[in-house]
N, C-alpha and C positions, 0 to 999 in steps of 0.2 A: 647523779646526774641530772643535769639541765636542761630541757629543751623550751626553745621559744618557737613560735610559728615558723613554718615555711613560708618561703616567698616565691612567687612564680613573677617571672616581667617576660612580658610579649609587648611588642611593638604596638601600641596604641589598643590595646586589648586588655579586659582585666580577665580574672581568673573565671568569671562566671560565660566567657563568650570564647574560650578557648578550646573547651572540647565540644567540635560540633560531630556530624554523623561521617564527615569526610576522615579525623583524624580516628576516630573508634576504629573505622574498616582497616586505617594504615597501620593502626596498633595492633590488629586482630591477623592482619595478613603478617606482621613483620614477627609478631609472637608465633605462629605456624611456622614458618621459615624457619625461625631459630631453632622452635624444637624438633624440626625434622631432621635436622644435621646429627642428631644421635640415631636416626634410624634409616639412612640411605643405605648403610653398609650391609646390614640384615640379611636382605634377599640375595646377596651377592658373595656369601662366604664361601660358598662352594667355589665358584668362578676365582673368587680372590685366592683361597687356598691353592686352587690347580697351578695358577698364573705363578705364585712365589714359591711350588713345589712343597708346600706344607700340608699337616695334617688337619683333622678337624678341632684336634683341640688347640692347637696353636691358631688358628684363624677365628675360632670360636674367643679367643682372648682380646680378638678387637673390640669386640663388644665389653667385654668387663672393663677394659682399658678406658673406654668411652664414659661408661658409667661413673667409673671412679674419679675420671677426672670431671664429670659433672657435680659429682659429689663435693669435690676439693672446691669448687668454683661457688657450689652454695655457701661452702662456709666462709671461704675468703674473699668472695666477690662480692657477691649478692648485698651484704652488709655496707659495701661501700656507697650504696647510693643512699643511706641517711648522712654521709660524709660528703661527699662531691656532688659539685652539679652535675645531673642525673642525663641531661642532654649529651654532654661531652662525653661522660663515662658509657652509656649506650653508644654511640657511633664509634667509640675508640674500641671497644669489646667488638662490634662488628666484623671492623677492618682487620682484625687479630683473627676473627672466624675464617675469615677469607681467605687471609694469608696461608692457616693451617690447612685448608680444604684445596689450596693449590698443591703444597706438598704432597697432600695424598695421592691427586692426581698425578702427578710426574713422579712419585717415586719409584727406583728400582729395585727397593728391597720390603722384605715385611717388615724388619726393625723399625724403618723409619717411617713406615705405616702406620704403625702402631704410637710412634711418638707423635706424629699428625692426630691420630683417633685421642689421645690425650689431650693434646691442646684445643680440639676440636670440643669434647666433653667440657673442658674447663670455661670456655669462651660460651660454650652456647646456654649457659645460666641468664644469660642475657634476657631470655624470654622470661623469667623471674623476677627481673627488675623490670620490665615495661609493664606486667601485672599490675602489681602496686602503684606506679606512675599513674595507669589510667585510674585507677581508684582517688588518688590525689587528686586529679583535675576534675574528676565526676564534681558534680552538685550532689549533695547530701541525698536527695530525694530520688536519684537515679543512679546512684554508686553500685546498687546491685547489679541493676540491668547493663550498664555499662563493662563493669568485670565477667559478665557473663557471657558478654559478647567476645570481648577480647578473648575469654578460656575457650570458645568456640573455635577461633583462631588455632590455638593452641591443640584442640582435640584433633581437628581438620589437618593439622599438619602431622600427626604423629598418624593419622588414618590413613593420608595421602603417599605420606614418603616411599613405604615400600614397595607398593604399585609402581609409582612414577620411576623410582630407581630401578626395577625390573623391567620395565618398559624399553628404557633408554638403554640399559646393559644389555638387553638383548639387540638393539638396532644401531646402535653407537658405540659399545663398549663401556667397561665397568668405569675406565678412566674420566668419562666424560661425566659421567654422573655427579662426580666430584668438582669436575672444572665448571660445569652448569651452576653447582651449588655456591661456589666461588662467587659468581657474576651475579647471583639472585643476592648472596650478602654485599655485594659494595653496592647495586642499585639501591636496596633497602635502606644503606647507612647513609647514603646521597640524600634519598627520601625523607628519612628520618631529619638528618642534619635542615633540610629546609620547613620541613613541617613542626618539628616538637617545640614546645616553648624555653626559656631557657628557666632552669628548676635550681634555684640555692637554698640547700636545707641548712638550717642554722641549730643544729644539735650541738650543742656543748659536751663533748665526750671525746676521746682518744681511739684510734682505732684500736687497741688491744682491750682498751674499755667496752668499748661495742661487744667484743668476741666474746669478753668474759660475761656482759651481760646475757648472753644467749644460754650459757652455760646455768645462770641463777634461775633463769625464765624455766628451763627443762629441770631443773633440781625441784622447783617451789610448785608446778602446777605436775599433778598427776596424770591430767588428761593428755597434755603433751606427751608424755612417755608413755601411755599406754596405746595412743594412736598412733604413736612411731614404730612400735612394735606390730601393729597390726600393717601397716605401710609396707614396711620393710620385709615381711613377710608374704603379700600378696606381689609386691613389686617382682619380688624373687619367682615366685610363680610365673609369672607374664614373662619374664627372662628365660625361666627353665624353656619353656615352651618355644618362643621367637627365637633361640639362640641355637635350637636345634632341629627346629621344622623348616630350615631350609636343607640340612643334610638329608632329611628322610625325605621330601620332595625331590631333591636332585638326584638322590639315590638309584640302586636299581630296582625296587620297587614303584616309582613314580617315572623316574628319568624326567622331570619336568623343565621347562627353560627359565631364565631367570626371568621374562616377562608372565610366566603363568606361575612363578613364585609370588611376586610381587602381587598379583590378584588377589592371594588370599589376606592382604591385608584389609583388604574390602570388607571382609568378614568381621571388622573391628566396627563397624557401624552400630552394632548390637552395643559396643560400650558405651558411645554417647547417647543412646537411649536411657541405657540403665544410668547413667548419671545424672540425667536430667529428673529420673524417676527418684532417686536416691537421694535428691537434696531436699525436695517436697517431702519425703518420708522423714527425713532428720527434722524439717521445720514442724511437722507433728508430733516429734518427740518416739519417735520408731527407733532410735538409733541402735539401741542395743539389741532389738530383734533381727534389725536387717543385717546388723555384723555378724552374725551367728550365722542367717540365712544365705549372706554371701559367700562365707566360708566353707559350707556345705554343698552351695552352686561350683564353687572352685573342684571339690573334691570326686564333684560326681563328671567335672568335666575330663579331668583327668582321666578317671574311670573308663569314661567313652573313649578317649583317645587313644588308651591300652589296646583297642581294636583298631588304630587305625593304618597298621601296617598291613598296606595293598587293600585298604576297603577306606574310600574316601567319605564316606556318609559319615560314620561315627567322628571322624577327625574334624569335618568341616562343624558338626553341632556341637562337639566337645570346644572348639575353637570360639563359636560364638557365646558360650555360655562362660569360658573363664574369662573373656573380653568383659562380658558384664558384671561377673564376679569382681574382677580384679577393678573397673572403673566406679561400681558399685560403692566397694568397701572405700577407694580413695576419695569420692565427694563425700562420703558420709563423714570419714575422718577431718577432712577438710572443715565441713560444718560443724564438728563439735570442737575443733581446736581455735576457729575463730570466735569462739562465743566465749575464749578467755583473752583478757587483756586485749582489748581493741587499739591501744597505745603502741604496743609492740607486734602486729601480727606481721612485719617484714622481717623479724627476728626469728619469730614463732614459724614462717615457712621455710627460714634457714634450717630450724632444727628439725622440721619434720620431713622436709626434701632431702636433707641431707643423708637423713638414716632412711628416707625410702628408696632412693637409687645404692645405697651401700648395700640393701637387700639384694636389689636388680644384678648388681656387681657378683654379690656370692652366688648369687642363684645362675647367671650366665657362665660363670667360672664351673661350679658345679656340672650343669647341662652339658658342657662341652666335653669333659672328662667323663663323664657317666656316659654320653652316646659314644664315645671312642670305645669304652669298655664294654660295655652291655648291650648297645644300641636302642633304639627307641624304646622298646621295651622298659629297659632301665631308668630312661629320663621320666616316663609317665609315672614309675614308684615313685621317683625323686620328688616330682611335682605333688601328687598325692602325701607323700611325707610333710611337704611344706603347707600344704591343706588341714594336715591332721595336728600339725605344731598350733597352726594359727585357732581349730576348736578348740584343742586342749588350753589354749591361751586364755579363750573366751570363758570357759568352765573355771579357771582359777580365778579370773577378774570378779567373775556371780559369786564366789566362795567369800571371798575378798570385800565386796559389797555387802555379804549377808551379816559378815563381823562388823563391818564399821558401823 
């Protein structure tokens, strides 16, 4: 494989003048809106299940299918950023997202809604194209700062999506949520079409060769494999919680409306704080210890949430702890994998994030099925099981390190 320097063409400007605070803000907003599409449906699952006369297992599959789509997009769409002009690629994908959101808003059947959810998941990976694009446009001495600002948009999108969806559904209906999301995607695509510079990569490799090189990276770098396992397990935990939490909060113990359920998304603010701290701890070389600590926090979180049937305080504390543990592990993982092969960070992102969202899909599917059969108690046991697997994996990793 041979790659030459990438070129950025902007009328009357050079690369150093391209990325200004306004464009950084636009990229942060676009990233947040793109990733929000994965979470609009979460606080609405009970409402959607009732509208389509479905059970919780079938409704929970909406999240599973969306996450499977996202994992597929990470594998097959994100690498295209190394082959095609990124501005056109980003704008085109956003218009496809808008179309799938329109289908979700007007669909008369649950099966068609799931098809739309799959496409929403696939195309929402545009967020993972925007972040490395921002890094490419940034000056070398400010690259970390720029990526951090754009990633803050992603975290805010995750944080606010459930809350906003819950309030809109409460006062304007659940279909309005997806209709407004489609409008936002169209507006964002138009803004990016005007604001982004033209970016022409000159990577001399076929699409198939690009995909194969991802496998070679995973096979040759143990850090990627190890951190991908942690990522899959913690995002499985995250999905176990947020898939079934809606059913618990809307059920007979609480009877909350979509708007109140959506407010629980704000509890995830602890995850943003944890992400910031874990990045600093990783820079100090504490990743090994903090990885174990975050898994134990996740285990404690589900232990507290076991008492959450009819008792709101341990439920809220458990949600705060779990979001902190999941986001802390995620940022620690990224800090470690990006130390490997700086020239291949986009493909490393594909490998890690695809595994990450595969774990989320497994967690959401298992959560919906367990809730249907064993209720909230079964869900908390499932979450503790994933946490224990992560702790056991950490112990195995330590034994392997001592032997090497």
